[in-house]
Backbone as a printed PyTorch tensor [residue, N CA C, xyz], in Angstrom:
tensor([[[ 87.0370, -27.5010, 192.9630],
         [ 86.3120, -26.2590, 192.7250],
         [ 86.9020, -25.5580, 191.5090]],

        [[ 86.0530, -25.2570, 190.5540],
         [ 86.4550, -24.5250, 189.3690],
         [ 85.7870, -23.1610, 189.3820]],

        [[ 86.6000, -22.0970, 189.3150],
         [ 86.0860, -20.7340, 189.2660],
         [ 86.5370, -20.1090, 187.9610]],

        [[ 85.5870, -19.5340, 187.2520],
         [ 85.8880, -18.8580, 185.9920],
         [ 85.2320, -17.4880, 185.9930]],

        [[ 85.9080, -16.5370, 185.3600],
         [ 85.3290, -15.2140, 185.1190],
         [ 85.2310, -15.0610, 183.6120]],

        [[ 84.0580, -14.6430, 183.1700],
         [ 83.9010, -14.4270, 181.7260],
         [ 83.1570, -13.1350, 181.4630]],

        [[ 83.5380, -12.4390, 180.3970],
         [ 82.8370, -11.1960, 180.0470],
         [ 81.3780, -11.4800, 179.6910]],

        [[ 80.4990, -10.5910, 180.0770],
         [ 79.0970, -10.6840, 179.6780],
         [ 78.9630, -10.1140, 178.2710]],

        [[ 78.1070, -10.7270, 177.5060],
         [ 77.8340, -10.2820, 176.1390],
         [ 76.3580,  -9.9690, 176.0100]],

        [[ 75.9650,  -9.4230, 174.8790],
         [ 74.5610,  -9.0450, 174.6840],
         [ 73.6330, -10.2410, 174.8440]],

        [[ 74.0800, -11.4300, 174.4930],
         [ 73.2510, -12.6300, 174.6350],
         [ 73.0060, -12.9870, 176.1060]],

        [[ 73.7840, -12.3820, 177.0210],
         [ 73.6600, -12.6530, 178.4500],
         [ 72.6830, -11.7120, 179.1520]],

        [[ 71.9790, -10.8840, 178.3950],
         [ 71.1360,  -9.8500, 178.9880],
         [ 70.1850, -10.3970, 180.0540]],

        [[ 69.4290, -11.4300, 179.7520],
         [ 68.4510, -11.9460, 180.7260],
         [ 69.1310, -12.5670, 181.9350]],

        [[ 70.2140, -13.2910, 181.7360],
         [ 70.9420, -13.8820, 182.8680],
         [ 71.5300, -12.7830, 183.7460]],

        [[ 72.0500, -11.7280, 183.1330],
         [ 72.6060, -10.6090, 183.8850],
         [ 71.5070,  -9.8860, 184.6510]],

        [[ 70.3960,  -9.6830, 184.0140],
         [ 69.2640,  -9.0270, 184.6730],
         [ 68.7930,  -9.8470, 185.8730]],

        [[ 68.6890, -11.1420, 185.7010],
         [ 68.2170, -12.0100, 186.7860],
         [ 69.1740, -11.9830, 187.9730]],

        [[ 70.4630, -12.1610, 187.7370],
         [ 71.3900, -12.1740, 188.8740],
         [ 71.4950, -10.7860, 189.5040]],

        [[ 71.3390,  -9.7370, 188.7050],
         [ 71.3540,  -8.3750, 189.2500],
         [ 70.2050,  -8.1830, 190.2330]],

        [[ 69.0180,  -8.5650, 189.8130],
         [ 67.8340,  -8.4220, 190.6660],
         [ 67.9520,  -9.3090, 191.8990]],

        [[ 68.3080, -10.5650, 191.6910],
         [ 68.3820, -11.5140, 192.8080],
         [ 69.4010, -11.0780, 193.8560]],

        [[ 70.6010, -10.6980, 193.4220],
         [ 71.6380, -10.3430, 194.3980],
         [ 71.3300,  -9.0160, 195.0750]],

        [[ 70.7470,  -8.0820, 194.3490],
         [ 70.3940,  -6.8070, 194.9680],
         [ 69.3020,  -7.0260, 196.0160]],

        [[ 68.3200,  -7.8330, 195.6880],
         [ 67.2350,  -8.1350, 196.6300],
         [ 67.7970,  -8.8450, 197.8650]],

        [[ 68.6760,  -9.8120, 197.6740],
         [ 69.2930, -10.5190, 198.8020],
         [ 70.0670,  -9.5570, 199.7080]],

        [[ 70.7870,  -8.6290, 199.0800],
         [ 71.6550,  -7.7260, 199.8270],
         [ 70.8820,  -6.6400, 200.5610]],

        [[ 69.8570,  -6.0810, 199.9270],
         [ 69.2120,  -4.8920, 200.4750],
         [ 67.7250,  -5.0390, 200.7940]],

        [[ 67.1430,  -6.1850, 200.5070],
         [ 65.7070,  -6.3660, 200.6950],
         [ 65.2270,  -6.1840, 202.1160]],

        [[ 65.9750,  -6.6950, 203.0770],
         [ 65.5340,  -6.6440, 204.4800],
         [ 65.6010,  -5.2410, 205.0660]],

        [[ 66.4320,  -4.3630, 204.4960],
         [ 66.6210,  -3.0240, 205.0610],
         [ 65.7880,  -1.9480, 204.3760]],

        [[ 64.9940,  -2.3240, 203.3940],
         [ 64.2410,  -1.3410, 202.6260],
         [ 62.8060,  -1.7960, 202.4440]],

        [[ 61.9140,  -0.8300, 202.2440],
         [ 60.5170,  -1.1930, 202.0080],
         [ 60.4140,  -1.9160, 200.6710]],

        [[ 59.4530,  -2.8070, 200.5780],
         [ 59.2310,  -3.5530, 199.3390],
         [ 58.9120,  -2.6000, 198.1920]],

        [[ 58.1630,  -1.5570, 198.4900],
         [ 57.7890,  -0.5700, 197.4710],
         [ 59.0270,   0.1360, 196.9050]],

        [[ 59.8940,   0.6220, 197.7800],
         [ 61.1080,   1.3090, 197.3180],
         [ 62.0580,   0.3510, 196.6160]],

        [[ 62.1890,  -0.8580, 197.1380],
         [ 63.0540,  -1.8540, 196.5080],
         [ 62.5670,  -2.1770, 195.1020]],

        [[ 61.2710,  -2.4450, 194.9690],
         [ 60.7230,  -2.7730, 193.6500],
         [ 60.8660,  -1.6180, 192.6690]],

        [[ 60.6640,  -0.3890, 193.1400],
         [ 60.8240,   0.7840, 192.2600],
         [ 62.2580,   0.8750, 191.7590]],

        [[ 63.2190,   0.6520, 192.6620],
         [ 64.6200,   0.7020, 192.2460],
         [ 64.9380,  -0.4120, 191.2510]],

        [[ 64.5210,  -1.6270, 191.5570],
         [ 64.8250,  -2.7610, 190.6770],
         [ 64.2570,  -2.5510, 189.2850]],

        [[ 63.0440,  -2.0240, 189.2100],
         [ 62.4180,  -1.7790, 187.9060],
         [ 63.1980,  -0.7340, 187.1130]],

        [[ 63.6640,   0.2830, 187.7850],
         [ 64.4120,   1.3470, 187.1050],
         [ 65.8240,   0.8890, 186.7270]],

        [[ 66.5360,   0.3240, 187.6790],
         [ 67.9490,   0.0170, 187.4720],
         [ 68.1840,  -1.1850, 186.5770]],

        [[ 67.2630,  -2.1410, 186.5970],
         [ 67.5260,  -3.4010, 185.9030],
         [ 66.4890,  -3.7250, 184.8360]],

        [[ 65.8590,  -2.6880, 184.2750],
         [ 64.9340,  -2.9780, 183.1820],
         [ 65.7560,  -3.3790, 181.9540]],

        [[ 65.1840,  -4.1930, 181.0880],
         [ 65.9580,  -4.7260, 179.9540],
         [ 66.6050,  -3.6640, 179.0640]],

        [[ 65.9010,  -2.5600, 178.7970],
         [ 66.4790,  -1.5160, 177.9410],
         [ 67.7250,  -0.9040, 178.5820]],

        [[ 67.6540,  -0.6620, 179.8770],
         [ 68.8030,  -0.0610, 180.5560],
         [ 69.9950,  -1.0190, 180.5890]],

        [[ 69.7370,  -2.2700, 180.9200],
         [ 70.8330,  -3.2610, 180.9490],
         [ 71.4470,  -3.3950, 179.5500]],

        [[ 70.6070,  -3.4230, 178.5380],
         [ 71.1060,  -3.5340, 177.1560],
         [ 72.0060,  -2.3410, 176.8160]],

        [[ 71.5820,  -1.1460, 177.1890],
         [ 72.3880,   0.0550, 176.9270],
         [ 73.7020,   0.0180, 177.7070]],

        [[ 73.6590,  -0.4370, 178.9580],
         [ 74.8810,  -0.5280, 179.7610],
         [ 75.8410,  -1.5600, 179.1640]],

        [[ 75.3070,  -2.6880, 178.7210],
         [ 76.1560,  -3.7090, 178.0820],
         [ 76.8180,  -3.1800, 176.8140]],

        [[ 76.1030,  -2.3170, 176.0950],
         [ 76.6190,  -1.7870, 174.8290],
         [ 77.5720,  -0.6090, 175.0160]],

        [[ 77.5920,  -0.0070, 176.1990],
         [ 78.4300,   1.1770, 176.4190],
         [ 79.9070,   0.7680, 176.3380]],

        [[ 80.6880,   1.4380, 175.5040],
         [ 82.0940,   1.0310, 175.3210],
         [ 82.9810,   1.2510, 176.5490]],

        [[ 82.5240,   2.0280, 177.5270],
         [ 83.3500,   2.2720, 178.7150],
         [ 82.7990,   1.5850, 179.9630]],

        [[ 81.8810,   0.6390, 179.7550],
         [ 81.3760,  -0.2070, 180.8320],
         [ 81.6580,  -1.6540, 180.4640]],

        [[ 82.0410,  -2.4230, 181.4710],
         [ 82.2920,  -3.8480, 181.2460],
         [ 81.6640,  -4.6530, 182.3800]],

        [[ 81.0220,  -5.7560, 181.9990],
         [ 80.4100,  -6.6780, 182.9440],
         [ 81.1140,  -8.0240, 182.8490]],

        [[ 81.2020,  -8.6990, 183.9810],
         [ 81.7930, -10.0320, 184.0390],
         [ 80.9670, -10.9020, 184.9700]],

        [[ 80.7040, -12.1410, 184.5450],
         [ 80.1260, -13.1470, 185.4280],
         [ 81.2520, -13.8930, 186.1080]],

        [[ 81.0290, -14.3020, 187.3540],
         [ 81.9190, -15.2510, 188.0000],
         [ 81.1070, -16.5310, 188.1610]],

        [[ 81.7010, -17.6320, 187.7230],
         [ 81.0300, -18.9210, 187.7710],
         [ 81.8360, -19.8740, 188.6310]],

        [[ 81.1260, -20.6130, 189.4540],
         [ 81.7640, -21.6300, 190.2870],
         [ 81.1290, -22.9610, 189.9460]],

        [[ 81.9700, -23.8990, 189.5600],
         [ 81.4980, -25.2320, 189.1720],
         [ 80.3490, -25.1510, 188.1620]],

        [[ 80.4810, -24.2320, 187.1940],
         [ 79.5150, -24.0990, 186.1170],
         [ 78.2580, -23.3150, 186.4560]],

        [[ 78.1330, -22.8130, 187.6750],
         [ 76.9550, -22.0470, 188.0810],
         [ 77.3270, -20.5760, 188.2780]],

        [[ 76.4880, -19.6830, 187.7820],
         [ 76.7500, -18.2600, 187.9350],
         [ 76.6020, -17.8930, 189.4040]],

        [[ 77.6930, -17.3650, 189.9770],
         [ 77.7420, -17.0470, 191.4040],
         [ 77.6260, -15.5570, 191.6830]],

        [[ 77.9060, -14.7320, 190.6830],
         [ 77.8660, -13.2960, 190.8870],
         [ 78.3260, -12.5660, 189.6490]],

        [[ 78.5290, -11.2650, 189.8180],
         [ 78.9780, -10.4730, 188.6770],
         [ 79.6730,  -9.2020, 189.1360]],

        [[ 80.3640,  -8.6030, 188.1880],
         [ 81.1300,  -7.3740, 188.3770],
         [ 80.7670,  -6.4200, 187.2490]],

        [[ 80.6180,  -5.1330, 187.5870],
         [ 80.4800,  -4.0910, 186.5680],
         [ 81.4960,  -3.0110, 186.8720]],

        [[ 82.3260,  -2.6740, 185.8900],
         [ 83.2930,  -1.5900, 186.0280],
         [ 83.0440,  -0.5530, 184.9450]],

        [[ 83.3810,   0.6980, 185.2790],
         [ 83.1900,   1.8230, 184.3620],
         [ 84.4450,   2.6780, 184.3150]],

        [[ 84.6860,   3.2420, 183.1400],
         [ 85.7380,   4.2360, 182.9740],
         [ 85.1380,   5.4180, 182.2160]],

        [[ 85.9220,   6.4810, 182.0920],
         [ 85.4960,   7.6440, 181.3140],
         [ 84.1290,   8.1530, 181.7160]],

        [[ 83.3030,   8.4460, 180.7090],
         [ 81.9980,   9.0370, 180.9840],
         [ 80.9560,   8.0240, 181.4530]],

        [[ 81.3090,   6.7640, 181.5410],
         [ 80.3790,   5.7570, 182.0770],
         [ 80.3680,   5.7660, 183.6050]],

        [[ 81.3600,   6.4030, 184.2320],
         [ 81.4150,   6.4530, 185.6860],
         [ 80.2020,   7.2100, 186.2330]],

        [[ 79.7240,   6.7790, 187.3830],
         [ 78.5360,   7.4120, 187.9800],
         [ 78.8610,   8.7560, 188.6320]],

        [[ 80.1240,   9.0600, 188.8030],
         [ 80.6090,  10.3680, 189.2580],
         [ 81.7670,  10.7660, 188.3450]],

        [[ 81.9590,  12.0440, 188.1520],
         [ 83.0650,  12.5270, 187.3230],
         [ 84.3600,  12.4280, 188.1270]],

        [[ 85.0460,  11.3100, 187.9930],
         [ 86.2710,  11.0630, 188.7630],
         [ 87.5250,  11.1560, 187.9030]],

        [[ 87.3460,  11.4390, 186.6230],
         [ 88.4960,  11.6300, 185.7460],
         [ 88.8690,  10.3890, 184.9600]],

        [[ 89.6560,  10.6370, 183.9290],
         [ 90.0600,   9.5560, 183.0320],
         [ 91.0960,   8.6190, 183.6420]],

        [[ 91.6750,   9.0050, 184.7860],
         [ 92.6770,   8.1430, 185.4140],
         [ 92.0540,   7.2090, 186.4530]],

        [[ 90.7000,   7.1060, 186.4380],
         [ 89.9810,   6.3070, 187.4350],
         [ 89.1720,   5.1910, 186.7960]],

        [[ 89.0200,   4.1200, 187.5530],
         [ 88.1170,   3.0340, 187.2020],
         [ 87.1360,   2.8730, 188.3560]],

        [[ 85.8560,   2.8460, 188.0290],
         [ 84.8160,   2.6710, 189.0390],
         [ 84.3790,   1.2120, 189.0860]],

        [[ 84.2980,   0.6670, 190.2810],
         [ 83.6330,  -0.6060, 190.4970],
         [ 82.2010,  -0.2350, 190.8760]],

        [[ 81.3080,  -0.2900, 189.8990],
         [ 79.9270,   0.1210, 190.1680],
         [ 79.1410,  -0.9880, 190.8660]],

        [[ 79.3830,  -2.2170, 190.4560],
         [ 78.6620,  -3.3400, 191.0720],
         [ 79.6070,  -4.5220, 191.2320]],

        [[ 79.5400,  -5.1020, 192.4060],
         [ 80.2470,  -6.3540, 192.6730],
         [ 79.3410,  -7.1230, 193.6270]],

        [[ 78.6620,  -8.1160, 193.1000],
         [ 77.6660,  -8.8580, 193.8600],
         [ 77.8970, -10.3580, 193.7290]],

        [[ 77.7380, -11.0330, 194.8560],
         [ 77.8370, -12.4870, 194.9180],
         [ 76.5260, -13.0070, 195.5090]],

        [[ 75.9390, -14.0160, 194.8890],
         [ 74.7280, -14.6380, 195.4190],
         [ 74.9800, -15.1640, 196.8250]],

        [[ 73.9600, -15.0760, 197.6660],
         [ 74.0950, -15.5060, 199.0660],
         [ 74.7080, -16.8920, 199.2020]],

        [[ 74.2660, -17.8320, 198.3770],
         [ 74.7350, -19.2090, 198.5430],
         [ 76.2000, -19.3930, 198.1670]],

        [[ 76.7950, -18.3730, 197.5350],
         [ 78.2120, -18.4470, 197.1570],
         [ 79.0860, -17.5020, 197.9820]],

        [[ 78.4880, -16.8100, 198.9460],
         [ 79.2680, -15.8730, 199.7500],
         [ 80.1810, -16.6080, 200.7220]],

        [[ 81.1760, -15.8780, 201.2010],
         [ 82.1700, -16.3890, 202.1620],
         [ 83.0370, -17.4890, 201.5480]],

        [[ 83.2170, -17.4190, 200.2160],
         [ 84.0510, -18.3940, 199.5180],
         [ 85.1930, -17.7130, 198.7590]],

        [[ 85.3840, -16.4150, 199.0010],
         [ 86.4650, -15.6860, 198.3660],
         [ 86.1650, -15.1790, 196.9680]],

        [[ 84.9390, -15.3280, 196.5150],
         [ 84.6110, -14.9420, 195.1330],
         [ 84.5650, -13.4350, 194.9440]],

        [[ 84.1520, -12.7020, 195.9750],
         [ 84.1690, -11.2390, 195.8880],
         [ 85.5850, -10.7340, 195.6910]],

        [[ 86.5340, -11.3290, 196.3880],
         [ 87.9450, -10.9580, 196.2480],
         [ 88.4480, -11.2860, 194.8490]],

        [[ 88.0010, -12.4030, 194.2940],
         [ 88.4030, -12.7700, 192.9260],
         [ 87.9050, -11.7100, 191.9420]],

        [[ 86.6650, -11.2590, 192.1110],
         [ 86.1400, -10.2070, 191.2280],
         [ 86.8770,  -8.8930, 191.4350]],

        [[ 87.1520,  -8.5640, 192.6890],
         [ 87.9010,  -7.3440, 192.9510],
         [ 89.2780,  -7.4140, 192.2840]],

        [[ 89.9460,  -8.5450, 192.3830],
         [ 91.2570,  -8.7020, 191.7410],
         [ 91.1630,  -8.5010, 190.2330]],

        [[ 90.0630,  -8.9380, 189.6290],
         [ 89.8650,  -8.7120, 188.1900],
         [ 89.7340,  -7.2220, 187.9130]],

        [[ 88.9870,  -6.5160, 188.7520],
         [ 88.8350,  -5.0630, 188.5750],
         [ 90.1920,  -4.3730, 188.6940]],

        [[ 90.9980,  -4.7720, 189.6640],
         [ 92.3400,  -4.1880, 189.8290],
         [ 93.1980,  -4.4430, 188.5930]],

        [[ 93.1340,  -5.6500, 188.0880],
         [ 93.9150,  -5.9980, 186.9000],
         [ 93.4820,  -5.1450, 185.7010]],

        [[ 92.1770,  -4.9580, 185.5470],
         [ 91.6720,  -4.1180, 184.4560],
         [ 92.1590,  -2.6810, 184.6140]],

        [[ 92.1080,  -2.1690, 185.8290],
         [ 92.5650,  -0.7980, 186.0830],
         [ 94.0450,  -0.6580, 185.7440]],

        [[ 94.8350,  -1.6190, 186.1590],
         [ 96.2770,  -1.5760, 185.8640],
         [ 96.5370,  -1.6720, 184.3670]],

        [[ 95.8210,  -2.5840, 183.6900],
         [ 95.9880,  -2.7310, 182.2360],
         [ 95.6070,  -1.4620, 181.4950]],

        [[ 94.6080,  -0.7560, 182.0150],
         [ 94.1340,   0.4730, 181.3780],
         [ 94.9300,   1.7060, 181.8130]],

        [[ 95.9530,   1.5130, 182.6490],
         [ 96.7970,   2.6190, 183.0960],
         [ 96.1160,   3.5810, 184.0520]],

        [[ 95.1620,   3.0880, 184.8050],
         [ 94.4440,   3.9520, 185.7520],
         [ 95.2880,   4.1690, 187.0060]],

        [[ 95.0640,   5.2900, 187.6670],
         [ 95.8140,   5.6330, 188.8880],
         [ 95.0390,   5.3210, 190.1560]],

        [[ 93.7010,   5.2050, 190.0060],
         [ 92.9090,   4.8570, 191.1870],
         [ 91.6890,   4.0480, 190.7850]],

        [[ 91.1980,   3.3220, 191.7660],
         [ 89.9800,   2.5490, 191.6240],
         [ 89.0460,   3.0550, 192.7230]],

        [[ 87.7760,   3.2090, 192.4200],
         [ 86.8550,   3.7720, 193.3920],
         [ 85.4880,   3.0990, 193.2940]],

        [[ 84.6790,   3.3330, 194.3170],
         [ 83.3340,   2.7680, 194.3550],
         [ 82.4760,   3.5410, 195.3400]],

        [[ 81.1850,   3.3340, 195.2420],
         [ 80.2350,   3.8530, 196.2170],
         [ 79.6280,   2.6660, 196.9540]],

        [[ 79.5170,   2.7780, 198.2710],
         [ 78.9610,   1.6940, 199.0840],
         [ 78.0050,   2.2960, 200.1150]],

        [[ 76.8340,   1.6950, 200.2550],
         [ 75.8210,   2.1970, 201.1770],
         [ 76.3990,   2.2540, 202.5810]],

        [[ 76.1930,   3.3770, 203.2430],
         [ 76.7660,   3.5890, 204.5700],
         [ 76.2950,   2.5660, 205.5990]],

        [[ 75.1840,   1.8920, 205.3480],
         [ 74.6710,   0.8660, 206.2630],
         [ 75.1700,  -0.5370, 205.9340]],

        [[ 75.8890,  -0.6860, 204.8370],
         [ 76.4010,  -2.0020, 204.4320],
         [ 77.7650,  -2.2210, 205.0850]],

        [[ 77.7270,  -2.4940, 206.3720],
         [ 78.9560,  -2.5820, 207.1810],
         [ 79.8920,  -3.6890, 206.7010]],

        [[ 79.3420,  -4.8300, 206.2600],
         [ 80.2020,  -5.9190, 205.7740],
         [ 80.9890,  -5.5020, 204.5430]],

        [[ 80.3160,  -4.8270, 203.6180],
         [ 80.9980,  -4.3800, 202.4000],
         [ 82.0450,  -3.3180, 202.7270]],

        [[ 81.7140,  -2.3920, 203.6170],
         [ 82.6730,  -1.3470, 203.9970],
         [ 83.9230,  -1.9840, 204.5990]],

        [[ 83.7310,  -2.9540, 205.4940],
         [ 84.8720,  -3.6450, 206.1140],
         [ 85.6870,  -4.3840, 205.0570]],

        [[ 85.0230,  -5.0120, 204.0990],
         [ 85.7060,  -5.7220, 203.0100],
         [ 86.5840,  -4.7570, 202.2190]],

        [[ 86.0290,  -3.6050, 201.8530],
         [ 86.7960,  -2.6460, 201.0570],
         [ 87.9380,  -2.0250, 201.8610]],

        [[ 87.7010,  -1.7650, 203.1450],
         [ 88.7850,  -1.2380, 203.9790],
         [ 89.9290,  -2.2500, 204.0690]],

        [[ 89.5930,  -3.4960, 204.1960],
         [ 90.6040,  -4.5610, 204.2540],
         [ 91.4400,  -4.5930, 202.9640]],

        [[ 90.8050,  -4.2130, 201.8640],
         [ 91.4980,  -4.1860, 200.5680],
         [ 92.2850,  -2.8960, 200.3470]],

        [[ 92.2340,  -1.9910, 201.3150],
         [ 93.0210,  -0.7680, 201.2180],
         [ 92.2740,   0.4680, 200.7620]],

        [[ 90.9640,   0.4010, 200.6600],
         [ 90.1680,   1.5720, 200.2790],
         [ 90.0310,   2.5080, 201.4720]],

        [[ 89.9830,   3.8020, 201.1640],
         [ 89.7150,   4.7990, 202.1920],
         [ 88.5240,   5.6490, 201.7520]],

        [[ 87.7840,   6.1360, 202.7360],
         [ 86.6330,   6.9840, 202.4440],
         [ 87.1180,   8.3620, 202.0340]],

        [[ 86.5850,   8.8510, 200.9080],
         [ 86.9760,  10.1690, 200.4180],
         [ 85.7880,  11.1010, 200.2190]],

        [[ 84.5750,  10.6030, 200.4110],
         [ 83.4050,  11.4480, 200.2140],
         [ 82.1290,  10.6460, 200.3380]],

        [[ 81.0480,  11.2200, 199.8240],
         [ 79.7390,  10.5710, 199.8590],
         [ 78.8750,  11.1540, 198.7520]],

        [[ 77.8820,  10.4020, 198.3470],
         [ 76.8770,  10.9310, 197.4210],
         [ 75.5230,  10.2810, 197.7120]],

        [[ 74.4770,  10.8990, 197.1960],
         [ 73.1260,  10.3910, 197.4060],
         [ 72.8550,   9.2250, 196.4700]],

        [[ 72.0540,   8.3020, 196.9840],
         [ 71.6050,   7.1400, 196.2280],
         [ 70.1220,   7.0080, 196.5370]],

        [[ 69.2990,   6.8780, 195.5070],
         [ 67.8670,   6.7860, 195.7370],
         [ 67.3750,   5.3580, 195.5670]],

        [[ 66.7900,   4.8470, 196.6400],
         [ 66.1160,   3.5480, 196.6380],
         [ 64.6350,   3.8750, 196.5640]],

        [[ 64.1110,   3.8940, 195.3370],
         [ 62.7500,   4.3950, 195.1570],
         [ 62.7410,   5.8700, 195.5100]],

        [[ 61.9010,   6.2630, 196.4760],
         [ 61.8730,   7.6680, 196.8910],
         [ 62.6520,   7.9110, 198.1830]],

        [[ 63.3800,   6.9000, 198.6450],
         [ 64.1730,   7.0120, 199.8710],
         [ 65.6030,   7.4190, 199.5230]],

        [[ 65.9750,   8.6350, 199.9280],
         [ 67.3400,   9.1020, 199.6880],
         [ 68.2670,   8.4920, 200.7410]],

        [[ 69.2880,   7.7930, 200.2660],
         [ 70.2670,   7.1540, 201.1370],
         [ 71.6430,   7.7100, 200.8110]],

        [[ 72.6180,   7.3970, 201.6490],
         [ 73.9730,   7.8930, 201.4360],
         [ 74.9150,   6.7430, 201.0970]],

        [[ 75.6120,   6.8960, 199.9960],
         [ 76.6970,   5.9900, 199.6240],
         [ 78.0080,   6.6660, 199.9740]],

        [[ 78.8790,   5.9380, 200.6200],
         [ 80.2280,   6.4310, 200.8770],
         [ 81.0570,   6.2320, 199.6240]],

        [[ 81.8410,   7.2280, 199.2610],
         [ 82.7990,   7.0890, 198.1650],
         [ 84.0960,   6.6020, 198.7880]],

        [[ 84.6060,   5.4920, 198.2670],
         [ 85.8590,   4.9220, 198.7580],
         [ 86.8110,   4.7700, 197.5830]],

        [[ 88.0700,   5.0870, 197.8110],
         [ 89.0720,   5.0430, 196.7510],
         [ 90.3130,   4.2780, 197.1990]],

        [[ 91.0010,   3.7590, 196.1950],
         [ 92.2680,   3.0840, 196.4270],
         [ 93.2240,   3.5240, 195.3260]],

        [[ 94.3540,   4.0120, 195.7230],
         [ 95.3800,   4.3930, 194.7530],
         [ 96.0330,   3.1330, 194.1880]],

        [[ 96.3860,   3.1850, 192.9240],
         [ 97.0880,   2.0770, 192.2820],
         [ 98.5380,   2.5140, 192.0730]],

        [[ 99.4370,   1.7540, 192.5830],
         [100.8530,   2.1350, 192.4950],
         [101.5910,   1.3610, 191.4420]]])
């Protein structure tokens, strides 16, 4: 088994868009109406938005590949790219998704370890994320990694207002 992580570049826009849509649909499709899911996917993953996010100097995307196949991706933000004002000493894990067929193989942990390494290299004091309150598997995963709940914020899936838990981990 060969696992590689590589930074996404502007030439990866369509591949990033495809895996973003596919993994989001796999993760949340069954719990949301098709109408709300499609509205969110169109807004969050339209080509112009992905292109702007890729170009933002305080956002970074990474693909994780297993045996030459793209298995998932990671998006981290610092500074003003963070989805909440958490300060310059924070790194946000905005997205960490693994395709269904690659789940339960430790790849999410590999991506998380990359995010931790980036936070440490950048001199950050904490790493944080938002996770849907109904995504019990993800919440358990983050708790196992040492995250604690520190708050919540609204997340809109189309016109459906949902709650994301804010979870943080101090970096020592």
